[in-house]
Residue, then its C-alpha position, 0 to 999 in steps of 0.5 A: m538491485a532490490q537487495n541493494l535498495s533494501q539494505t541501504a538507508v540514506a539521508p537527504v543530499q545537502e544542497t545550497s541553503t538558498t535552494i532548500d530555504s526556497a523549497r521549504a518556504s514555498t510550502k508554508r509548512d512547519d517542522g511537524y508537517f515535514n516530520l510527518l512527510s519523513y515518516i510517510v514517505s519512508n513507509a512508502i519507499s519500504g512498500e516500493v522496495m517490497a514491490i521490487e522484491n515481490y515482482s522479481e521473485m514471481v517472474h519465473l511463475m508468469p505463464t508467458v514471456e510477455a507476462k514475465i517482461e511486464a512484471v520486470h517492467q513493473a519492478k523497474e517502475e517501482c525503482k523509479h518511484i523510490l528515486l522520485l520519493s528520495k529526491l523529494g526528501t532531498s528537495l524539501e530537506f526531510g530524511v528518508a530511509r531507503r530500506i524496509v524497517e517496519p516489521q509489517w513489510n517484512n511479514i508481508r514479504k514472508h507470506f509472499s515468498a511462501a506463496v512463491a514457494k508453493r507456486n501459487l501464482p494467484a496468491c502472489l498476484i492478489i498480494q502484490d497486484l491487488m492488496t498492496e497496490t490498493m493501499a499504495i493508491l490510497l497513499y498516493t491519492t492522499l498525498s496528491k492533493e496539493t491543497d492538503t500537502d504542497a505543490q512538490t509533494a502533490s506532483v510526485a505523488s500524482n506521478i507515482l499514482s498514475d503508475e500504481l493505477e496502471h499496476l492495479e489494472i494489470g493485476t485485475k486483468r491477470i486475476k480475472a483470467l485466472l478466476a475464469e480458469d479456476p474459480e475455486g483455486v483463486h478464491d482459496a488464494l484470496v482467503w489465504a492471502h487476505h487473512r495474512v496480508m490485510p491485517e499487516l497493511f491495515g496495521m500500518i495505517s497509523t502514526s505509531c511505529y516500531f523502529l522507523c521513528d528511531e531510524l529517522s530520529l522522530d518522536c512518533g507521538s508528535l506526528r499529527l495527520d491533521s497536518i495533511k488534513t486527514d485522520i486515522n479513521t478517515l484513512k481506514v474508511d477510505a482504505l476499506q472502500r478501496y479494497i472492497q472496490t478492488l475485490d468487486g472489480v475483479g468479480f470475486d464471489p460475494s459469498v467469499t468476500n463478505p465474510l472476509i470484509a466482516s472479519m476486518s472488524a477484529y483488526e486493531g482500531m477497526s470498529r464494527t461501524l467502520v466495516g459496515f455494522p452500524d447497528g450490530t447487523a451484518c453488512c451485505s452486498p445486493e447479491g446476498s443477505a445474512e438470511n440466505g447465508k451469503c453474507c458475513 
């Protein structure tokens, strides 16, 4: 199923003009808004396709039958998300691509597959259940605000958000259990995954693209995030805060996570201020400081 979805691009199914006109009219939005939704929703679908492939690929690494079943169920829910997002595009008459287009998603898949090949379950769980799910939660939280989007989009996003929050909770429990058994190995997996995956995920917090705009016949230069009452810097700050919360929620050692967060200042479009360097000094959690070597 994952392979078929990742190789298929679909345009919205044509409905009666009365139905479409009514759905669009109820949003009171211009074409620029729907072009932005087309871009964002297509990227969201790419993430869901990747999630299906990731969960499917790591099932055999799961330690128990129950865990294998749970991973398959998560993949099934990601399939449901693709259908919901595709239906939203049909209802509001904007195009969606139902396959992975942008190179960042393919790069993350390659890193995930490399972790599977090494039988590195902690790295797989960190990539999919923590990193990718945290970014998905940011996306669907942003779209779920009816005052910023529209009632139909907000409803679909809220539905999916509920599942993604559950997936993050499942992943947090999984990693906590592994962390208790092998803290050094799990921290090594975090460092390995962070430096490979987080630059790709943060690189997609943008309205510029490589191929997706051409796929959707959109002018990326015309996409304006203020159509949903936000901007790139706000999204990057929110993404960073959610990522830090995820790491803290698992209970990773701050002496490991603080340097990782600090390294994100080198990402394109990430200023030192965004990662906690307002005056050029290192950011530290209460557990550590730059002086004692436990931070940045």
